[in-house]
Structure formats: C-alpha cells, structure tokens
PDB file of all heavy atoms in Angstrom:
ATOM      1  N   MET A   1     -14.748  -1.690 -19.922  1.00  0.00           N
ATOM      2  CA  MET A   1     -13.330  -2.001 -19.906  1.00  0.00           C
ATOM      3  C   MET A   1     -12.768  -1.611 -18.550  1.00  0.00           C
ATOM      4  O   MET A   1     -13.085  -0.562 -18.012  1.00  0.00           O
ATOM      5  CB  MET A   1     -12.630  -1.249 -21.024  1.00  0.00           C
ATOM      6  CG  MET A   1     -11.177  -1.506 -21.080  1.00  0.00           C
ATOM      7  SD  MET A   1     -10.617  -1.124 -22.726  1.00  0.00           S
ATOM      8  CE  MET A   1      -8.977  -1.645 -22.584  1.00  0.00           C
ATOM      9  N   GLY A   2     -11.914  -2.448 -17.994  1.00  0.00           N
ATOM     10  CA  GLY A   2     -11.339  -2.200 -16.679  1.00  0.00           C
ATOM     11  C   GLY A   2      -9.852  -1.915 -16.746  1.00  0.00           C
ATOM     12  O   GLY A   2      -9.248  -1.889 -17.812  1.00  0.00           O
ATOM     13  N   TYR A   3      -9.264  -1.721 -15.567  1.00  0.00           N
ATOM     14  CA  TYR A   3      -7.829  -1.476 -15.473  1.00  0.00           C
ATOM     15  C   TYR A   3      -7.325  -1.957 -14.116  1.00  0.00           C
ATOM     16  O   TYR A   3      -8.112  -2.264 -13.226  1.00  0.00           O
ATOM     17  CB  TYR A   3      -7.492   0.006 -15.699  1.00  0.00           C
ATOM     18  CG  TYR A   3      -8.136   0.958 -14.722  1.00  0.00           C
ATOM     19  CD1 TYR A   3      -7.447   1.375 -13.593  1.00  0.00           C
ATOM     20  CD2 TYR A   3      -9.417   1.442 -14.929  1.00  0.00           C
ATOM     21  CE1 TYR A   3      -8.027   2.248 -12.698  1.00  0.00           C
ATOM     22  CE2 TYR A   3      -9.990   2.316 -14.042  1.00  0.00           C
ATOM     23  CZ  TYR A   3      -9.299   2.716 -12.931  1.00  0.00           C
ATOM     24  OH  TYR A   3      -9.875   3.578 -12.044  1.00  0.00           O
ATOM     25  N   ALA A   4      -6.016  -2.029 -13.983  1.00  0.00           N
ATOM     26  CA  ALA A   4      -5.381  -2.485 -12.734  1.00  0.00           C
ATOM     27  C   ALA A   4      -4.385  -1.438 -12.272  1.00  0.00           C
ATOM     28  O   ALA A   4      -3.849  -0.672 -13.065  1.00  0.00           O
ATOM     29  CB  ALA A   4      -4.674  -3.812 -12.960  1.00  0.00           C
ATOM     30  N   MET A   5      -4.162  -1.386 -10.956  1.00  0.00           N
ATOM     31  CA  MET A   5      -3.139  -0.508 -10.397  1.00  0.00           C
ATOM     32  C   MET A   5      -2.550  -1.147  -9.147  1.00  0.00           C
ATOM     33  O   MET A   5      -3.125  -2.088  -8.594  1.00  0.00           O
ATOM     34  CB  MET A   5      -3.697   0.887 -10.095  1.00  0.00           C
ATOM     35  CG  MET A   5      -4.616   0.958  -8.924  1.00  0.00           C
ATOM     36  SD  MET A   5      -5.278   2.587  -8.475  1.00  0.00           S
ATOM     37  CE  MET A   5      -4.573   3.708  -9.539  1.00  0.00           C
ATOM     38  N   ASN A   6      -1.392  -0.661  -8.711  1.00  0.00           N
ATOM     39  CA  ASN A   6      -0.716  -1.205  -7.530  1.00  0.00           C
ATOM     40  C   ASN A   6      -1.532  -0.953  -6.275  1.00  0.00           C
ATOM     41  O   ASN A   6      -2.143   0.102  -6.121  1.00  0.00           O
ATOM     42  CB  ASN A   6       0.656  -0.565  -7.363  1.00  0.00           C
ATOM     43  CG  ASN A   6       1.611  -0.958  -8.449  1.00  0.00           C
ATOM     44  OD1 ASN A   6       1.438  -1.981  -9.088  1.00  0.00           O
ATOM     45  ND2 ASN A   6       2.618  -0.152  -8.673  1.00  0.00           N
ATOM     46  N   PHE A   7      -1.533  -1.927  -5.382  1.00  0.00           N
ATOM     47  CA  PHE A   7      -2.191  -1.806  -4.078  1.00  0.00           C
ATOM     48  C   PHE A   7      -1.081  -1.583  -3.053  1.00  0.00           C
ATOM     49  O   PHE A   7      -0.336  -2.502  -2.723  1.00  0.00           O
ATOM     50  CB  PHE A   7      -2.985  -3.073  -3.794  1.00  0.00           C
ATOM     51  CG  PHE A   7      -3.753  -3.057  -2.500  1.00  0.00           C
ATOM     52  CD1 PHE A   7      -4.348  -1.909  -2.031  1.00  0.00           C
ATOM     53  CD2 PHE A   7      -3.901  -4.211  -1.776  1.00  0.00           C
ATOM     54  CE1 PHE A   7      -5.071  -1.904  -0.854  1.00  0.00           C
ATOM     55  CE2 PHE A   7      -4.619  -4.234  -0.596  1.00  0.00           C
ATOM     56  CZ  PHE A   7      -5.212  -3.076  -0.137  1.00  0.00           C
ATOM     57  N   LEU A   8      -0.950  -0.355  -2.578  1.00  0.00           N
ATOM     58  CA  LEU A   8       0.128   0.006  -1.664  1.00  0.00           C
ATOM     59  C   LEU A   8      -0.320  -0.115  -0.219  1.00  0.00           C
ATOM     60  O   LEU A   8      -1.489   0.109   0.101  1.00  0.00           O
ATOM     61  CB  LEU A   8       0.578   1.451  -1.922  1.00  0.00           C
ATOM     62  CG  LEU A   8       1.107   1.748  -3.322  1.00  0.00           C
ATOM     63  CD1 LEU A   8       1.448   3.231  -3.436  1.00  0.00           C
ATOM     64  CD2 LEU A   8       2.314   0.913  -3.635  1.00  0.00           C
ATOM     65  N   SER A   9       0.607  -0.458   0.650  1.00  0.00           N
ATOM     66  CA  SER A   9       0.345  -0.475   2.084  1.00  0.00           C
ATOM     67  C   SER A   9       1.428   0.327   2.781  1.00  0.00           C
ATOM     68  O   SER A   9       2.575   0.370   2.337  1.00  0.00           O
ATOM     69  CB  SER A   9       0.298  -1.909   2.611  1.00  0.00           C
ATOM     70  OG  SER A   9       1.507  -2.575   2.363  1.00  0.00           O
ATOM     71  N   PHE A  10       1.064   0.986   3.865  1.00  0.00           N
ATOM     72  CA  PHE A  10       1.963   1.828   4.632  1.00  0.00           C
ATOM     73  C   PHE A  10       1.904   1.411   6.093  1.00  0.00           C
ATOM     74  O   PHE A  10       0.899   0.896   6.554  1.00  0.00           O
ATOM     75  CB  PHE A  10       1.538   3.310   4.537  1.00  0.00           C
ATOM     76  CG  PHE A  10       1.459   3.816   3.132  1.00  0.00           C
ATOM     77  CD1 PHE A  10       0.279   3.767   2.420  1.00  0.00           C
ATOM     78  CD2 PHE A  10       2.575   4.335   2.514  1.00  0.00           C
ATOM     79  CE1 PHE A  10       0.199   4.233   1.127  1.00  0.00           C
ATOM     80  CE2 PHE A  10       2.508   4.803   1.215  1.00  0.00           C
ATOM     81  CZ  PHE A  10       1.320   4.750   0.517  1.00  0.00           C
ATOM     82  N   GLY A  11       2.980   1.633   6.818  1.00  0.00           N
ATOM     83  CA  GLY A  11       2.984   1.282   8.229  1.00  0.00           C
ATOM     84  C   GLY A  11       4.208   1.798   8.949  1.00  0.00           C
ATOM     85  O   GLY A  11       5.030   2.530   8.390  1.00  0.00           O
ATOM     86  N   GLU A  12       4.303   1.427  10.218  1.00  0.00           N
ATOM     87  CA  GLU A  12       5.452   1.780  11.057  1.00  0.00           C
ATOM     88  C   GLU A  12       5.971   0.522  11.720  1.00  0.00           C
ATOM     89  O   GLU A  12       5.196  -0.308  12.182  1.00  0.00           O
ATOM     90  CB  GLU A  12       5.048   2.795  12.122  1.00  0.00           C
ATOM     91  CG  GLU A  12       4.652   4.138  11.574  1.00  0.00           C
ATOM     92  CD  GLU A  12       4.302   5.132  12.670  1.00  0.00           C
ATOM     93  OE1 GLU A  12       4.249   4.747  13.853  1.00  0.00           O
ATOM     94  OE2 GLU A  12       4.072   6.297  12.337  1.00  0.00           O
ATOM     95  N   LYS A  13       7.288   0.376  11.752  1.00  0.00           N
ATOM     96  CA  LYS A  13       7.903  -0.757  12.439  1.00  0.00           C
ATOM     97  C   LYS A  13       8.086  -0.408  13.917  1.00  0.00           C
ATOM     98  O   LYS A  13       8.175   0.752  14.286  1.00  0.00           O
ATOM     99  CB  LYS A  13       9.261  -1.068  11.818  1.00  0.00           C
ATOM    100  CG  LYS A  13       9.175  -1.613  10.418  1.00  0.00           C
ATOM    101  CD  LYS A  13      10.541  -1.998   9.912  1.00  0.00           C
ATOM    102  CE  LYS A  13      10.455  -2.570   8.515  1.00  0.00           C
ATOM    103  NZ  LYS A  13      11.771  -2.953   8.006  1.00  0.00           N
ATOM    104  N   ALA A  14       8.159  -1.427  14.729  1.00  0.00           N
ATOM    105  CA  ALA A  14       8.315  -1.202  16.168  1.00  0.00           C
ATOM    106  C   ALA A  14       9.690  -0.636  16.511  1.00  0.00           C
ATOM    107  O   ALA A  14       9.836   0.104  17.490  1.00  0.00           O
ATOM    108  CB  ALA A  14       8.093  -2.507  16.907  1.00  0.00           C
ATOM    109  N   GLU A  15      10.713  -0.944  15.712  1.00  0.00           N
ATOM    110  CA  GLU A  15      12.055  -0.430  15.984  1.00  0.00           C
ATOM    111  C   GLU A  15      12.118   1.074  15.698  1.00  0.00           C
ATOM    112  O   GLU A  15      11.291   1.617  14.986  1.00  0.00           O
ATOM    113  CB  GLU A  15      13.087  -1.177  15.155  1.00  0.00           C
ATOM    114  CG  GLU A  15      12.813  -1.113  13.670  1.00  0.00           C
ATOM    115  CD  GLU A  15      13.618  -2.133  12.893  1.00  0.00           C
ATOM    116  OE1 GLU A  15      13.506  -3.318  13.208  1.00  0.00           O
ATOM    117  OE2 GLU A  15      14.351  -1.711  11.997  1.00  0.00           O
ATOM    118  N   GLU A  16      13.096   1.749  16.262  1.00  0.00           N
ATOM    119  CA  GLU A  16      13.201   3.201  16.116  1.00  0.00           C
ATOM    120  C   GLU A  16      14.512   3.594  15.470  1.00  0.00           C
ATOM    121  O   GLU A  16      15.499   2.880  15.551  1.00  0.00           O
ATOM    122  CB  GLU A  16      13.083   3.878  17.480  1.00  0.00           C
ATOM    123  CG  GLU A  16      11.734   3.674  18.137  1.00  0.00           C
ATOM    124  CD  GLU A  16      11.632   4.423  19.457  1.00  0.00           C
ATOM    125  OE1 GLU A  16      12.647   4.982  19.903  1.00  0.00           O
ATOM    126  OE2 GLU A  16      10.549   4.438  20.032  1.00  0.00           O
ATOM    127  N   LYS A  17      14.515   4.769  14.831  1.00  0.00           N
ATOM    128  CA  LYS A  17      15.731   5.338  14.269  1.00  0.00           C
ATOM    129  C   LYS A  17      16.565   5.944  15.391  1.00  0.00           C
ATOM    130  O   LYS A  17      16.184   5.915  16.550  1.00  0.00           O
ATOM    131  CB  LYS A  17      15.384   6.455  13.269  1.00  0.00           C
ATOM    132  CG  LYS A  17      14.757   5.996  11.994  1.00  0.00           C
ATOM    133  CD  LYS A  17      14.810   7.138  11.008  1.00  0.00           C
ATOM    134  CE  LYS A  17      13.454   7.502  10.505  1.00  0.00           C
ATOM    135  NZ  LYS A  17      13.448   8.626   9.606  1.00  0.00           N
ATOM    136  N   ASP A  18      17.682   6.560  15.009  1.00  0.00           N
ATOM    137  CA  ASP A  18      18.572   7.180  15.990  1.00  0.00           C
ATOM    138  C   ASP A  18      17.901   8.328  16.740  1.00  0.00           C
ATOM    139  O   ASP A  18      18.161   8.554  17.908  1.00  0.00           O
ATOM    140  CB  ASP A  18      19.841   7.700  15.307  1.00  0.00           C
ATOM    141  CG  ASP A  18      20.654   6.578  14.693  1.00  0.00           C
ATOM    142  OD1 ASP A  18      20.525   5.436  15.178  1.00  0.00           O
ATOM    143  OD2 ASP A  18      21.403   6.839  13.744  1.00  0.00           O
ATOM    144  N   GLN A  19      17.007   9.070  16.083  1.00  0.00           N
ATOM    145  CA  GLN A  19      16.376  10.230  16.699  1.00  0.00           C
ATOM    146  C   GLN A  19      15.168   9.855  17.552  1.00  0.00           C
ATOM    147  O   GLN A  19      14.491  10.723  18.084  1.00  0.00           O
ATOM    148  CB  GLN A  19      15.923  11.234  15.625  1.00  0.00           C
ATOM    149  CG  GLN A  19      17.042  11.847  14.821  1.00  0.00           C
ATOM    150  CD  GLN A  19      17.487  10.976  13.659  1.00  0.00           C
ATOM    151  OE1 GLN A  19      16.815  10.024  13.282  1.00  0.00           O
ATOM    152  NE2 GLN A  19      18.647  11.265  13.105  1.00  0.00           N
ATOM    153  N   GLY A  20      14.847   8.587  17.689  1.00  0.00           N
ATOM    154  CA  GLY A  20      13.717   8.146  18.498  1.00  0.00           C
ATOM    155  C   GLY A  20      12.399   8.124  17.739  1.00  0.00           C
ATOM    156  O   GLY A  20      11.355   7.927  18.337  1.00  0.00           O
ATOM    157  N   GLU A  21      12.427   8.336  16.436  1.00  0.00           N
ATOM    158  CA  GLU A  21      11.210   8.301  15.634  1.00  0.00           C
ATOM    159  C   GLU A  21      10.956   6.870  15.154  1.00  0.00           C
ATOM    160  O   GLU A  21      11.886   6.118  14.924  1.00  0.00           O
ATOM    161  CB  GLU A  21      11.352   9.208  14.411  1.00  0.00           C
ATOM    162  CG  GLU A  21      11.583  10.661  14.733  1.00  0.00           C
ATOM    163  CD  GLU A  21      11.851  11.480  13.482  1.00  0.00           C
ATOM    164  OE1 GLU A  21      11.675  10.942  12.367  1.00  0.00           O
ATOM    165  OE2 GLU A  21      12.239  12.635  13.615  1.00  0.00           O
ATOM    166  N   PRO A  22       9.702   6.487  14.983  1.00  0.00           N
ATOM    167  CA  PRO A  22       9.430   5.146  14.437  1.00  0.00           C
ATOM    168  C   PRO A  22       9.866   5.050  12.979  1.00  0.00           C
ATOM    169  O   PRO A  22       9.881   6.042  12.260  1.00  0.00           O
ATOM    170  CB  PRO A  22       7.911   5.001  14.565  1.00  0.00           C
ATOM    171  CG  PRO A  22       7.386   6.354  14.815  1.00  0.00           C
ATOM    172  CD  PRO A  22       8.492   7.196  15.341  1.00  0.00           C
ATOM    173  N   VAL A  23      10.231   3.854  12.561  1.00  0.00           N
ATOM    174  CA  VAL A  23      10.646   3.610  11.183  1.00  0.00           C
ATOM    175  C   VAL A  23       9.393   3.427  10.330  1.00  0.00           C
ATOM    176  O   VAL A  23       8.589   2.539  10.587  1.00  0.00           O
ATOM    177  CB  VAL A  23      11.538   2.351  11.096  1.00  0.00           C
ATOM    178  CG1 VAL A  23      11.899   2.035   9.658  1.00  0.00           C
ATOM    179  CG2 VAL A  23      12.789   2.530  11.939  1.00  0.00           C
ATOM    180  N   LYS A  24       9.203   4.283   9.330  1.00  0.00           N
ATOM    181  CA  LYS A  24       8.043   4.202   8.448  1.00  0.00           C
ATOM    182  C   LYS A  24       8.424   3.423   7.189  1.00  0.00           C
ATOM    183  O   LYS A  24       9.559   3.493   6.747  1.00  0.00           O
ATOM    184  CB  LYS A  24       7.555   5.598   8.078  1.00  0.00           C
ATOM    185  CG  LYS A  24       7.074   6.368   9.288  1.00  0.00           C
ATOM    186  CD  LYS A  24       6.632   7.750   8.942  1.00  0.00           C
ATOM    187  CE  LYS A  24       6.194   8.452  10.205  1.00  0.00           C
ATOM    188  NZ  LYS A  24       5.937   9.854   9.995  1.00  0.00           N
ATOM    189  N   TRP A  25       7.467   2.681   6.632  1.00  0.00           N
ATOM    190  CA  TRP A  25       7.730   1.895   5.436  1.00  0.00           C
ATOM    191  C   TRP A  25       6.517   1.932   4.516  1.00  0.00           C
ATOM    192  O   TRP A  25       5.411   2.231   4.927  1.00  0.00           O
ATOM    193  CB  TRP A  25       8.079   0.451   5.779  1.00  0.00           C
ATOM    194  CG  TRP A  25       7.005  -0.263   6.531  1.00  0.00           C
ATOM    195  CD1 TRP A  25       6.856  -0.312   7.882  1.00  0.00           C
ATOM    196  CD2 TRP A  25       5.928  -1.002   5.980  1.00  0.00           C
ATOM    197  NE1 TRP A  25       5.746  -1.042   8.211  1.00  0.00           N
ATOM    198  CE2 TRP A  25       5.148  -1.474   7.055  1.00  0.00           C
ATOM    199  CE3 TRP A  25       5.525  -1.310   4.700  1.00  0.00           C
ATOM    200  CZ2 TRP A  25       4.008  -2.245   6.870  1.00  0.00           C
ATOM    201  CZ3 TRP A  25       4.395  -2.076   4.529  1.00  0.00           C
ATOM    202  CH2 TRP A  25       3.663  -2.536   5.602  1.00  0.00           C
ATOM    203  N   ALA A  26       6.761   1.627   3.259  1.00  0.00           N
ATOM    204  CA  ALA A  26       5.702   1.504   2.253  1.00  0.00           C
ATOM    205  C   ALA A  26       6.071   0.351   1.331  1.00  0.00           C
ATOM    206  O   ALA A  26       7.243   0.125   1.055  1.00  0.00           O
ATOM    207  CB  ALA A  26       5.556   2.791   1.457  1.00  0.00           C
ATOM    208  N   GLY A  27       5.079  -0.373   0.889  1.00  0.00           N
ATOM    209  CA  GLY A  27       5.348  -1.492   0.005  1.00  0.00           C
ATOM    210  C   GLY A  27       4.148  -1.857  -0.843  1.00  0.00           C
ATOM    211  O   GLY A  27       3.023  -1.466  -0.543  1.00  0.00           O
ATOM    212  N   VAL A  28       4.406  -2.600  -1.895  1.00  0.00           N
ATOM    213  CA  VAL A  28       3.341  -3.074  -2.768  1.00  0.00           C
ATOM    214  C   VAL A  28       2.778  -4.355  -2.168  1.00  0.00           C
ATOM    215  O   VAL A  28       3.503  -5.318  -1.940  1.00  0.00           O
ATOM    216  CB  VAL A  28       3.872  -3.327  -4.197  1.00  0.00           C
ATOM    217  CG1 VAL A  28       2.777  -3.879  -5.079  1.00  0.00           C
ATOM    218  CG2 VAL A  28       4.454  -2.056  -4.780  1.00  0.00           C
ATOM    219  N   GLN A  29       1.483  -4.356  -1.890  1.00  0.00           N
ATOM    220  CA  GLN A  29       0.845  -5.520  -1.292  1.00  0.00           C
ATOM    221  C   GLN A  29       0.200  -6.402  -2.361  1.00  0.00           C
ATOM    222  O   GLN A  29      -0.150  -7.538  -2.100  1.00  0.00           O
ATOM    223  CB  GLN A  29      -0.203  -5.073  -0.278  1.00  0.00           C
ATOM    224  CG  GLN A  29      -0.764  -6.198   0.550  1.00  0.00           C
ATOM    225  CD  GLN A  29      -1.575  -5.692   1.716  1.00  0.00           C
ATOM    226  OE1 GLN A  29      -1.525  -4.517   2.051  1.00  0.00           O
ATOM    227  NE2 GLN A  29      -2.318  -6.565   2.337  1.00  0.00           N
ATOM    228  N   GLY A  30       0.016  -5.884  -3.541  1.00  0.00           N
ATOM    229  CA  GLY A  30      -0.601  -6.648  -4.618  1.00  0.00           C
ATOM    230  C   GLY A  30      -1.133  -5.710  -5.679  1.00  0.00           C
ATOM    231  O   GLY A  30      -0.552  -4.662  -5.937  1.00  0.00           O
ATOM    232  N   GLY A  31      -2.252  -6.054  -6.258  1.00  0.00           N
ATOM    233  CA  GLY A  31      -2.862  -5.229  -7.289  1.00  0.00           C
ATOM    234  C   GLY A  31      -4.351  -5.063  -7.029  1.00  0.00           C
ATOM    235  O   GLY A  31      -4.971  -5.893  -6.370  1.00  0.00           O
ATOM    236  N   MET A  32      -4.924  -3.981  -7.521  1.00  0.00           N
ATOM    237  CA  MET A  32      -6.366  -3.735  -7.435  1.00  0.00           C
ATOM    238  C   MET A  32      -6.918  -3.745  -8.852  1.00  0.00           C
ATOM    239  O   MET A  32      -6.307  -3.204  -9.769  1.00  0.00           O
ATOM    240  CB  MET A  32      -6.658  -2.383  -6.795  1.00  0.00           C
ATOM    241  CG  MET A  32      -6.259  -2.282  -5.354  1.00  0.00           C
ATOM    242  SD  MET A  32      -6.772  -0.751  -4.562  1.00  0.00           S
ATOM    243  CE  MET A  32      -5.782   0.449  -5.425  1.00  0.00           C
ATOM    244  N   LEU A  33      -8.072  -4.361  -9.017  1.00  0.00           N
ATOM    245  CA  LEU A  33      -8.732  -4.415 -10.316  1.00  0.00           C
ATOM    246  C   LEU A  33      -9.960  -3.510 -10.290  1.00  0.00           C
ATOM    247  O   LEU A  33     -10.739  -3.546  -9.339  1.00  0.00           O
ATOM    248  CB  LEU A  33      -9.162  -5.846 -10.634  1.00  0.00           C
ATOM    249  CG  LEU A  33      -8.053  -6.887 -10.634  1.00  0.00           C
ATOM    250  CD1 LEU A  33      -8.652  -8.273 -10.817  1.00  0.00           C
ATOM    251  CD2 LEU A  33      -7.035  -6.583 -11.711  1.00  0.00           C
ATOM    252  N   PHE A  34     -10.100  -2.698 -11.324  1.00  0.00           N
ATOM    253  CA  PHE A  34     -11.215  -1.767 -11.423  1.00  0.00           C
ATOM    254  C   PHE A  34     -12.026  -2.066 -12.672  1.00  0.00           C
ATOM    255  O   PHE A  34     -11.488  -2.445 -13.698  1.00  0.00           O
ATOM    256  CB  PHE A  34     -10.710  -0.318 -11.505  1.00  0.00           C
ATOM    257  CG  PHE A  34     -10.137   0.184 -10.224  1.00  0.00           C
ATOM    258  CD1 PHE A  34      -8.812  -0.037  -9.910  1.00  0.00           C
ATOM    259  CD2 PHE A  34     -10.914   0.900  -9.337  1.00  0.00           C
ATOM    260  CE1 PHE A  34      -8.264   0.440  -8.732  1.00  0.00           C
ATOM    261  CE2 PHE A  34     -10.387   1.378  -8.156  1.00  0.00           C
ATOM    262  CZ  PHE A  34      -9.060   1.148  -7.853  1.00  0.00           C
ATOM    263  N   ASN A  35     -13.321  -1.878 -12.561  1.00  0.00           N
ATOM    264  CA  ASN A  35     -14.225  -1.946 -13.702  1.00  0.00           C
ATOM    265  C   ASN A  35     -15.042  -0.674 -13.655  1.00  0.00           C
ATOM    266  O   ASN A  35     -15.841  -0.482 -12.739  1.00  0.00           O
ATOM    267  CB  ASN A  35     -15.110  -3.177 -13.628  1.00  0.00           C
ATOM    268  CG  ASN A  35     -15.888  -3.391 -14.897  1.00  0.00           C
ATOM    269  OD1 ASN A  35     -15.703  -2.664 -15.870  1.00  0.00           O
ATOM    270  ND2 ASN A  35     -16.759  -4.384 -14.900  1.00  0.00           N
ATOM    271  N   GLY A  36     -14.819   0.209 -14.613  1.00  0.00           N
ATOM    272  CA  GLY A  36     -15.428   1.533 -14.538  1.00  0.00           C
ATOM    273  C   GLY A  36     -14.736   2.307 -13.431  1.00  0.00           C
ATOM    274  O   GLY A  36     -13.517   2.373 -13.381  1.00  0.00           O
ATOM    275  N   MET A  37     -15.498   2.854 -12.514  1.00  0.00           N
ATOM    276  CA  MET A  37     -14.923   3.614 -11.393  1.00  0.00           C
ATOM    277  C   MET A  37     -14.976   2.825 -10.088  1.00  0.00           C
ATOM    278  O   MET A  37     -14.706   3.367  -9.023  1.00  0.00           O
ATOM    279  CB  MET A  37     -15.665   4.943 -11.225  1.00  0.00           C
ATOM    280  CG  MET A  37     -15.523   5.874 -12.406  1.00  0.00           C
ATOM    281  SD  MET A  37     -13.823   6.377 -12.716  1.00  0.00           S
ATOM    282  CE  MET A  37     -13.531   7.446 -11.338  1.00  0.00           C
ATOM    283  N   LYS A  38     -15.325   1.546 -10.117  1.00  0.00           N
ATOM    284  CA  LYS A  38     -15.467   0.732  -8.910  1.00  0.00           C
ATOM    285  C   LYS A  38     -14.367  -0.312  -8.825  1.00  0.00           C
ATOM    286  O   LYS A  38     -14.022  -0.950  -9.815  1.00  0.00           O
ATOM    287  CB  LYS A  38     -16.812   0.028  -8.874  1.00  0.00           C
ATOM    288  CG  LYS A  38     -17.980   0.983  -8.793  1.00  0.00           C
ATOM    289  CD  LYS A  38     -19.268   0.224  -8.716  1.00  0.00           C
ATOM    290  CE  LYS A  38     -20.445   1.171  -8.627  1.00  0.00           C
ATOM    291  NZ  LYS A  38     -21.715   0.438  -8.543  1.00  0.00           N
ATOM    292  N   MET A  39     -13.827  -0.503  -7.596  1.00  0.00           N
ATOM    293  CA  MET A  39     -12.850  -1.561  -7.372  1.00  0.00           C
ATOM    294  C   MET A  39     -13.604  -2.892  -7.317  1.00  0.00           C
ATOM    295  O   MET A  39     -14.565  -3.038  -6.565  1.00  0.00           O
ATOM    296  CB  MET A  39     -12.090  -1.333  -6.071  1.00  0.00           C
ATOM    297  CG  MET A  39     -10.977  -2.341  -5.857  1.00  0.00           C
ATOM    298  SD  MET A  39     -10.002  -2.063  -4.399  1.00  0.00           S
ATOM    299  CE  MET A  39     -11.078  -2.738  -3.166  1.00  0.00           C
ATOM    300  N   THR A  40     -13.172  -3.848  -8.126  1.00  0.00           N
ATOM    301  CA  THR A  40     -13.880  -5.132  -8.196  1.00  0.00           C
ATOM    302  C   THR A  40     -13.091  -6.274  -7.552  1.00  0.00           C
ATOM    303  O   THR A  40     -13.640  -7.345  -7.356  1.00  0.00           O
ATOM    304  CB  THR A  40     -14.203  -5.503  -9.651  1.00  0.00           C
ATOM    305  OG1 THR A  40     -12.991  -5.539 -10.393  1.00  0.00           O
ATOM    306  CG2 THR A  40     -15.151  -4.503 -10.268  1.00  0.00           C
ATOM    307  N   GLY A  41     -11.813  -6.057  -7.233  1.00  0.00           N
ATOM    308  CA  GLY A  41     -11.049  -7.133  -6.617  1.00  0.00           C
ATOM    309  C   GLY A  41      -9.627  -6.710  -6.316  1.00  0.00           C
ATOM    310  O   GLY A  41      -9.171  -5.654  -6.724  1.00  0.00           O
ATOM    311  N   THR A  42      -8.929  -7.560  -5.543  1.00  0.00           N
ATOM    312  CA  THR A  42      -7.514  -7.330  -5.229  1.00  0.00           C
ATOM    313  C   THR A  42      -6.714  -8.542  -5.623  1.00  0.00           C
ATOM    314  O   THR A  42      -7.238  -9.645  -5.745  1.00  0.00           O
ATOM    315  CB  THR A  42      -7.293  -7.059  -3.725  1.00  0.00           C
ATOM    316  OG1 THR A  42      -7.834  -8.115  -2.973  1.00  0.00           O
ATOM    317  CG2 THR A  42      -7.917  -5.749  -3.315  1.00  0.00           C
TER     318      THR A  42
END
C-alpha cells in the first residue's frame, strides 16, 4: 500500500527586501507518490 504527500520547493527571488536580504519563498510544486519507503513518482 502506498501514500502521497506534498512536493515542496524552496528558493530565493532576485529582488531584495528593504534590509538588502533576498526574498525567500516556498511553494507546492506537486505531489510525490510512495510505495513502501521508496518514492515511485511525482
């Protein structure tokens, strides 16, 4: 029996905040499918 979970991606945008730090972001890129303890697909 398998299961699914969110596939997250993280990154930095080229634009900067007021303090001169890069803007960091996170988002859902899709889903990951698992069978047992192994990832079988996205």
